[in-house]
C-alpha positions as a printed NumPy array, in Angstrom:
array([[ -59.418,  157.914, -160.904],
       [ -55.932,  157.714, -158.665],
       [ -53.893,  160.564, -158.709],
       [ -49.788,  160.277, -160.863],
       [ -48.363,  159.926, -157.61 ],
       [ -49.935,  156.627, -156.563],
       [ -50.261,  155.174, -160.081],
       [ -46.266,  155.263, -160.497],
       [ -45.824,  153.444, -156.764],
       [ -48.05 ,  150.886, -158.685],
       [ -46.276,  151.161, -161.337],
       [ -42.643,  150.918, -160.015],
       [ -43.896,  148.748, -157.021],
       [ -45.022,  146.309, -160.198],
       [ -41.708,  147.142, -162.007],
       [ -39.509,  145.313, -159.519],
       [ -42.246,  142.371, -158.717],
       [ -41.449,  141.243, -162.544],
       [ -37.372,  142.266, -162.302],
       [ -37.545,  139.942, -158.807],
       [ -39.293,  137.514, -160.211],
       [ -37.577,  137.622, -163.83 ],
       [ -34.458,  137.456, -162.247],
       [ -34.298,  134.29 , -159.874],
       [ -35.981,  131.978, -162.938],
       [ -32.496,  133.386, -163.794],
       [ -30.413,  132.109, -161.406],
       [ -32.773,  129.297, -161.414],
       [ -32.201,  127.888, -164.885],
       [ -28.002,  129.375, -164.264],
       [ -27.632,  126.626, -162.407],
       [ -24.089,  125.477, -163.762],
       [ -22.568,  121.984, -163.886],
       [ -20.295,  122.761, -160.68 ],
       [ -23.231,  124.212, -158.552],
       [ -24.767,  120.923, -159.247],
       [ -21.498,  118.54 , -158.479],
       [ -21.073,  120.96 , -154.963],
       [ -24.592,  120.333, -154.569],
       [ -23.655,  116.228, -155.029],
       [ -21.395,  116.276, -153.166],
       [ -23.202,  117.915, -149.783],
       [ -25.331,  115.271, -150.341],
       [ -22.29 ,  112.56 , -150.28 ],
       [ -21.417,  113.819, -147.173],
       [ -24.986,  113.752, -145.418],
       [ -27.093,  111.401, -147.668],
       [ -29.482,  110.444, -144.106],
       [ -30.146,  114.561, -144.867],
       [ -33.642,  114.219, -146.662],
       [ -33.189,  118.618, -146.258],
       [ -29.625,  117.994, -147.924],
       [ -30.462,  116.158, -151.145],
       [ -34.322,  117.856, -151.459],
       [ -30.966,  120.254, -152.458],
       [ -29.218,  117.92 , -154.61 ],
       [ -32.611,  117.574, -156.027],
       [ -33.487,  121.136, -157.137],
       [ -29.921,  121.958, -158.54 ],
       [ -30.246,  119.062, -160.91 ],
       [ -33.952,  119.976, -161.916],
       [ -32.949,  124.381, -162.506],
       [ -30.17 ,  123.102, -164.496],
       [ -30.246,  124.361, -167.777],
       [ -30.887,  121.184, -170.295],
       [ -28.353,  123.281, -172.934],
       [ -25.961,  123.63 , -170.947],
       [ -25.447,  120.266, -171.335],
       [ -25.616,  116.892, -172.793],
       [ -29.752,  115.314, -171.942],
       [ -28.2  ,  111.635, -170.35 ],
       [ -26.242,  114.072, -168.122],
       [ -28.57 ,  115.721, -167.256],
       [ -30.882,  112.327, -166.322],
       [ -27.639,  110.583, -164.156],
       [ -27.697,  113.451, -161.765],
       [ -30.654,  113.471, -161.34 ],
       [ -30.763,  109.872, -160.743],
       [ -28.288,  109.657, -158.841],
       [ -29.863,  112.446, -156.515],
       [ -33.445,  110.804, -156.863],
       [ -31.402,  107.366, -155.529],
       [ -29.091,  109.044, -152.714],
       [ -33.356,  110.142, -151.099],
       [ -32.971,  106.736, -149.762],
       [ -31.323,  106.298, -148.229],
       [ -33.316,  109.203, -145.623],
       [ -36.225,  107.276, -145.776],
       [ -37.251,  104.933, -142.555],
       [ -39.017,  101.928, -145.346],
       [ -37.581,   99.738, -146.254],
       [ -40.187,   99.188, -149.479],
       [ -39.959,  102.765, -149.918],
       [ -36.274,  102.355, -150.114],
       [ -36.022,   99.612, -152.297],
       [ -38.62 ,  101.466, -154.381],
       [ -37.427,  103.902, -154.796],
       [ -33.595,  102.206, -156.103],
       [ -35.226,  100.28 , -158.218],
       [ -37.432,  103.545, -159.648],
       [ -34.815,  105.422, -160.476],
       [ -31.697,  102.811, -160.801],
       [ -32.385,  102.444, -164.589],
       [ -32.021,  106.325, -165.819],
       [ -28.451,  106.242, -164.672],
       [ -27.298,  102.67 , -166.324],
       [ -29.648,  104.415, -169.078],
       [ -27.891,  107.733, -169.094],
       [ -24.412,  105.193, -168.131],
       [ -24.856,  103.962, -171.666],
       [ -25.904,  106.28 , -174.203],
       [ -22.601,  108.16 , -172.426],
       [ -19.731,  106.091, -171.345],
       [ -17.293,  108.079, -171.04 ],
       [ -18.584,  110.345, -169.291],
       [ -16.423,  110.951, -165.932],
       [ -19.237,  112.351, -163.599],
       [ -21.771,  109.561, -164.479],
       [ -18.894,  107.069, -163.506],
       [ -18.827,  108.492, -160.557],
       [ -22.627,  109.187, -159.419],
       [ -22.574,  105.172, -160.401],
       [ -19.465,  104.52 , -158.605],
       [ -21.09 ,  106.392, -155.364],
       [ -23.948,  104.172, -155.212],
       [ -22.836,  100.644, -155.791],
       [ -19.982,  101.534, -153.272],
       [ -23.194,  102.961, -150.934],
       [ -25.909,  100.258, -151.678],
       [ -25.821,   96.707, -149.837],
       [ -24.606,   93.756, -151.189],
       [ -27.45 ,   92.107, -151.971],
       [ -29.308,   93.963, -153.681],
       [ -26.622,   92.887, -156.249],
       [ -25.072,   96.333, -158.674],
       [ -21.017,   96.573, -157.432],
       [ -21.057,   94.238, -161.348],
       [ -18.898,   97.845, -162.528],
       [ -17.501,   99.129, -159.099],
       [ -13.606,   99.006, -161.044],
       [ -14.499,   98.883, -164.32 ],
       [ -15.649,  103.152, -162.697],
       [ -12.542,  103.522, -160.957],
       [ -10.756,  102.581, -163.232],
       [ -12.927,  105.614, -165.286],
       [ -13.093,  107.963, -162.407],
       [  -9.114,  107.537, -161.5  ],
       [  -8.232,  108.644, -165.684],
       [ -10.576,  111.171, -165.853],
       [  -8.284,  112.114, -163.244],
       [  -5.696,  111.977, -163.654],
       [  -6.697,  113.037, -167.98 ],
       [  -7.181,  116.587, -165.795],
       [ -10.972,  115.639, -167.212],
       [ -11.688,  118.011, -163.457],
       [  -9.155,  120.023, -164.602],
       [ -12.294,  123.434, -164.314],
       [ -13.367,  122.504, -161.256],
       [ -11.055,  121.258, -158.666],
       [ -12.846,  121.143, -155.729],
       [ -14.154,  118.153, -157.673],
       [ -10.932,  117.48 , -159.075],
       [  -9.742,  116.732, -155.339],
       [ -13.572,  114.784, -153.923],
       [ -13.692,  112.801, -157.43 ],
       [  -9.6  ,  110.856, -156.149],
       [ -10.323,  111.489, -152.535],
       [ -13.356,  109.564, -152.717],
       [ -11.87 ,  106.723, -155.269],
       [  -8.708,  105.843, -152.794],
       [ -11.681,  105.716, -150.018],
       [ -12.945,  102.975, -152.031],
       [ -10.2  ,  101.362, -152.53 ],
       [  -9.479,  101.013, -149.297],
       [ -12.533,   99.354, -148.009],
       [ -12.483,   96.704, -151.227],
       [  -8.462,   95.808, -149.386],
       [  -9.026,   95.573, -146.065]])
């Protein structure tokens, strides 16, 4: 038979472990859309860094499906996985990664065509992929919709993302004009 002190210590340790596990599980489930957007912005700045893009992927997987539209989740996840191709060395693996995740992104936009986040995600992918992949047909449409969203204050609750979106569309326009 264990002494009372040992039983209390074991009970307290077990409670602490359960509480720690529960707290980390809850915080993982409570990833916010704003947090995923931030992970996206960081990944856009360093798409060649596999670890940074993996953080974006992890953020998309931690976002609670009860918090946002499932098409938004699918589009975020697809964008993150397409960005992962940038860190790959083998061109065939890059192409396979792109082709695997392009369709889920397109499906998400088809199901939620007025979602400015999805349009920004696709715009960033279209702008970055090589022209010979033929994935640039919607750049002008996406630019217009993202600009309209900025003008309408769509990201007013996430001002960092609004600034990013505005800077990105200006960058694409500047690049397009040359």
